[in-house]
C-alpha positions, 0 to 999 in steps of 0.5 A: 509536477508529474506523478512520479516526481510527487512520489519521489518527493514523498520519499516512498520507494518500491524496491524489488528484491531479487528472488524467484518468488513473485510479489516481493516488494518493500514500500516504506518511507526511507526513515521506516522502523522496519527495513527488512524485506516482507514477501507480499503477494496477491496469490495464495502461496509463495513460489518455492516456499512451504507455508508452516503456519497461518497467523491470521489477517493483517490490515492497514487502514487509512482515511484520507481527504483531498485537502483544500488545495488539491480538492480545489484544483481537482474540482476545476480539472474535473469540469474539463474531464480526463485524468485528475493528477491531484486526486491520483496522487492522493489515492496513491499516497493512501494506498502506500500508507495502508500497504505500509501499515499492513506490512508493519502489522505483519511484522508485529505478529512475526510473519514471514510473508503476506499472502492473498493481499487485497485493497478495498476503498470506501467513500465516507463523504465528500472528499473523504475515503477509507483505504484498506490493505489486507491479507493473510500473515504466514510463517514460511519454512 
């Protein structure tokens, strides 16, 4: 099973929204409560829009472990070196979930967009990693 097939099975999708603004991205599972678009950008502004109000930092935090199956297979593959697909899938799942939680937090504070979005990761122990997605929630004119 390859990387994209695995993501499709997770029922996550990236849906670009037609716009002149960069960074519009929707990344929710198909059963998500919020199905409206949220502008998310790594930049400090939104092209063509004026920021009316800064609402503060929004974040999504996930702590993930690889699990026995993926950890064992990944450990065996790490001996040979190269890309370890099992670990890549775990990392992508964690990033996606942290991103979704950040967007959910932005919806809760009634933001129109998230600017200056970043990811951070910290290893807690063997096979356990925290992934943090954060940015600044803003209201737009």
